[in-house]
C-alpha positions as CSV (number, residue, x, y, z in Angstrom):
1,X,-38.5,-24.5,-10.8
2,X,-39.0,-20.8,-10.3
3,X,-36.0,-18.7,-9.2
4,X,-36.5,-17.1,-5.8
5,X,-34.3,-14.0,-6.4
6,X,-37.2,-12.0,-7.9
7,X,-39.8,-12.8,-5.2
8,X,-38.9,-9.7,-3.1
9,X,-41.0,-6.9,-4.5
10,X,-38.7,-4.3,-3.1
11,X,-35.8,-5.6,-5.1
12,X,-37.9,-5.7,-8.3
13,X,-39.2,-2.1,-7.8
14,X,-35.9,-0.5,-6.9
15,X,-34.8,0.1,-10.5
16,X,-38.2,1.1,-11.7
17,X,-39.3,0.3,-15.3
18,X,-35.7,0.5,-16.5
19,X,-35.3,-3.1,-15.3
20,X,-37.0,-6.2,-16.6
21,X,-37.9,-9.5,-15.1
22,X,-38.7,-12.9,-16.7
23,X,-42.4,-13.8,-16.0
24,X,-41.4,-17.3,-15.0
25,X,-39.2,-15.9,-12.2
26,X,-42.3,-14.4,-10.5
27,X,-44.6,-16.0,-8.1
28,X,-48.0,-16.9,-9.6
29,X,-49.8,-14.4,-7.5
30,X,-47.7,-11.4,-8.5
31,X,-50.0,-9.1,-10.5
32,X,-49.1,-7.2,-13.6
33,X,-49.8,-3.6,-14.4
34,X,-51.1,-3.6,-18.0
35,X,-50.4,-1.0,-20.6
36,X,-52.3,-1.2,-24.0
37,X,-52.3,1.2,-26.9
38,X,-54.4,1.0,-30.0
39,X,-53.7,3.5,-32.9
40,X,-56.4,3.7,-35.6
41,X,-55.3,5.3,-38.9
42,X,-58.5,6.3,-40.7
43,X,-56.6,7.5,-43.8
44,X,-54.7,4.3,-44.3
45,X,-57.5,2.0,-42.9
46,X,-55.0,0.3,-40.6
47,X,-54.4,-0.3,-36.9
48,X,-51.3,-0.6,-34.8
49,X,-51.6,-2.2,-31.3
50,X,-49.1,-2.4,-28.5
51,X,-49.0,-4.1,-25.1
52,X,-46.6,-4.0,-22.2
53,X,-46.6,-5.2,-18.5
54,X,-44.9,-4.1,-15.3
55,X,-44.7,-5.8,-11.9
56,X,-47.4,-4.7,-9.5
57,X,-47.7,-1.0,-10.7
58,X,-46.6,1.4,-13.3
59,X,-43.2,2.0,-11.6
60,X,-42.4,-1.7,-11.5
61,X,-39.9,-3.7,-13.6
62,X,-41.0,-4.6,-17.1
63,X,-42.2,-8.1,-17.6
64,X,-40.7,-10.4,-20.3
65,X,-43.3,-13.0,-21.0
66,X,-41.7,-16.5,-21.3
67,X,-42.1,-20.2,-20.8
68,X,-45.7,-20.4,-22.0
69,X,-46.8,-16.9,-20.9
70,X,-47.9,-14.7,-23.8
71,X,-50.1,-11.9,-25.0
72,X,-52.2,-12.0,-28.2
73,X,-54.3,-9.4,-30.0
74,X,-57.3,-10.8,-32.0
75,X,-55.6,-14.2,-31.5
76,X,-52.5,-13.1,-33.3
77,X,-49.0,-13.7,-32.0
78,X,-47.1,-10.5,-31.0
79,X,-44.0,-9.1,-32.6
80,X,-41.1,-7.7,-30.6
81,X,-37.9,-6.0,-31.4
82,X,-34.3,-6.6,-30.4
83,X,-34.3,-3.2,-28.7
84,X,-37.1,-4.0,-26.3
85,X,-38.4,-7.6,-26.1
86,X,-41.0,-6.5,-23.4
87,X,-42.9,-4.3,-25.9
88,X,-45.4,-6.4,-27.9
89,X,-46.8,-5.1,-31.1
90,X,-49.2,-5.9,-33.9
91,X,-50.1,-4.4,-37.3
92,X,-53.7,-5.0,-38.2
93,X,-55.8,-4.5,-41.3
94,X,-58.8,-2.2,-41.1
95,X,-59.9,-0.7,-37.9
96,X,-61.3,-3.6,-35.8
97,X,-62.1,-4.0,-32.1
98,X,-58.8,-5.3,-30.5
99,X,-59.1,-8.2,-28.1
100,X,-55.9,-8.4,-25.9
101,X,-55.5,-11.7,-24.1
102,X,-52.7,-12.0,-21.5
103,X,-51.9,-15.6,-20.6
104,X,-49.8,-15.8,-17.4
105,X,-47.5,-18.6,-16.3
106,X,-50.1,-19.4,-13.6
107,X,-52.6,-20.4,-16.3
108,X,-54.7,-17.3,-15.7
109,X,-55.9,-15.3,-18.7
110,X,-56.8,-11.6,-18.5
111,X,-58.7,-10.2,-21.4
112,X,-59.2,-6.5,-22.3
113,X,-61.1,-5.5,-25.4
114,X,-60.6,-2.1,-27.0
115,X,-63.6,-1.2,-29.1
116,X,-63.5,1.0,-32.1
117,X,-66.4,2.8,-30.6
118,X,-64.4,3.6,-27.4
119,X,-63.2,6.7,-29.2
120,X,-65.2,9.3,-31.1
121,X,-64.9,9.8,-34.9
122,X,-63.2,12.7,-36.7
123,X,-63.5,13.9,-40.3
124,X,-61.9,16.9,-42.1
125,X,-64.9,18.7,-43.5
126,X,-64.6,19.0,-47.3
127,X,-60.9,18.1,-47.2
128,X,-58.2,20.7,-47.8
129,X,-57.8,23.0,-50.7
130,X,-55.3,21.9,-53.4
131,X,-52.9,24.7,-52.2
132,X,-52.6,27.0,-49.3
133,X,-50.6,30.2,-48.6
134,X,-47.6,30.3,-46.3
135,X,-47.9,34.1,-45.8
136,X,-51.6,34.0,-45.1
137,X,-52.1,30.6,-43.3
138,X,-55.3,28.7,-43.6
139,X,-58.1,27.1,-41.6
140,X,-60.4,24.1,-41.9
141,X,-63.1,22.4,-39.9
142,X,-63.5,18.9,-38.5
143,X,-66.7,17.0,-37.7
144,X,-67.3,14.3,-35.1
145,X,-68.7,13.8,-31.7
146,X,-67.7,16.4,-29.1
147,X,-64.5,15.6,-27.2
148,X,-65.4,13.6,-24.1
149,X,-63.8,14.0,-20.6
150,X,-61.0,11.5,-21.3
151,X,-60.4,12.7,-24.8
152,X,-58.1,15.3,-26.4
153,X,-57.1,16.3,-29.9
154,X,-54.0,17.7,-31.6
155,X,-53.3,19.0,-35.0
156,X,-49.9,18.6,-36.7
157,X,-48.5,20.0,-39.9
158,X,-45.9,17.7,-41.5
159,X,-43.6,18.8,-44.3
160,X,-42.7,16.6,-47.3
161,X,-39.6,15.4,-45.4
162,X,-41.8,14.0,-42.6
163,X,-40.9,16.7,-40.1
164,X,-43.5,18.0,-37.7
165,X,-43.6,21.8,-38.2
166,X,-46.3,22.5,-35.6
167,X,-48.2,20.4,-33.2
168,X,-50.8,21.8,-30.8
169,X,-54.1,21.1,-29.1
170,X,-57.4,21.5,-30.8
171,X,-60.2,23.0,-28.6
172,X,-63.0,23.6,-31.1
173,X,-64.3,22.5,-34.5
174,X,-62.4,25.2,-36.5
175,X,-58.6,24.8,-36.7
176,X,-56.5,27.8,-37.8
177,X,-52.9,27.3,-39.0
178,X,-51.3,30.8,-38.9
179,X,-48.5,32.3,-41.0
180,X,-46.4,32.2,-37.9
181,X,-47.0,28.5,-37.5
182,X,-45.7,28.0,-41.1
183,X,-42.7,30.3,-40.9
184,X,-40.2,27.4,-40.7
185,X,-42.1,25.2,-43.1
186,X,-40.6,24.7,-46.6
187,X,-42.9,25.3,-49.5
188,X,-44.1,22.2,-51.3
189,X,-46.2,19.2,-50.2
190,X,-47.5,19.2,-46.6
191,X,-49.9,17.0,-44.6
192,X,-52.3,18.1,-41.9
193,X,-52.8,15.4,-39.3
194,X,-55.6,15.3,-36.7
195,X,-55.1,12.9,-33.8
196,X,-57.9,12.2,-31.4
197,X,-56.7,10.5,-28.2
198,X,-58.6,8.8,-25.3
199,X,-56.9,7.6,-22.1
200,X,-58.8,5.3,-19.8
201,X,-58.1,2.6,-17.2
202,X,-58.0,-1.1,-18.2
203,X,-61.3,-2.8,-18.3
204,X,-60.1,-5.9,-16.4
205,X,-57.3,-5.6,-13.9
206,X,-54.8,-8.4,-12.9
207,X,-55.2,-8.7,-9.1
208,X,-56.0,-5.1,-8.6
209,X,-52.7,-3.9,-10.1
210,X,-54.4,-1.5,-12.5
211,X,-53.3,-0.4,-15.9
212,X,-54.0,2.0,-18.8
213,X,-55.4,2.0,-22.3
214,X,-54.7,4.7,-24.8
215,X,-56.8,4.8,-28.0
216,X,-55.9,7.1,-30.9
217,X,-57.7,7.9,-34.1
218,X,-55.7,9.7,-36.8
219,X,-56.8,11.2,-40.1
220,X,-54.7,13.2,-42.5
221,X,-55.1,15.3,-45.6
222,X,-52.5,16.6,-48.1
223,X,-52.1,20.0,-49.7
224,X,-49.4,22.2,-51.3
225,X,-47.9,25.1,-49.4
226,X,-47.0,28.1,-51.7
């Protein structure tokens, strides 16, 4: 039998998304705001997917799926952590389309499919030289479809100790990393990472509650900073 304490929307929303509520403690007609992320790693040929749900809108309490409620990606059971059991994750091989299926306690199923083609491609033209100069900086070009209205791109330089030295927006097909960008970067192995991001609304809402999908495509190349 469902507990009635959570049926008042105001009580649920008061604490914002810092609170969580068990899905079985909600009326069947309470809609979920859906949040999905798909991160494609072109260099590793791998994909990480994430799902989360909130009551009614993006400021609502987080939903803990229980008692038969679940979310699956490509028909795979989700993983959670002890830190946040309302965050559902998957590690997938390759870069497939990702089919999220939310099964609610009511018996309703809401499906959202993220296509690999939802986000444009990116490639570092010719790769990077085997070494680059800290005092001179360097530049390179990337190829792919022009950034669409919902897309953005960033470049990051990561040192051998996995520390981001610089991260900034990319606005054209030539990327310049200046000597000033590299002033705090130790010499040695570095990676240059391009991340293309697209933000869009969910393709299928739950009762008009809305939701968001973020798709990212990352490619990286290594070089030596002298």
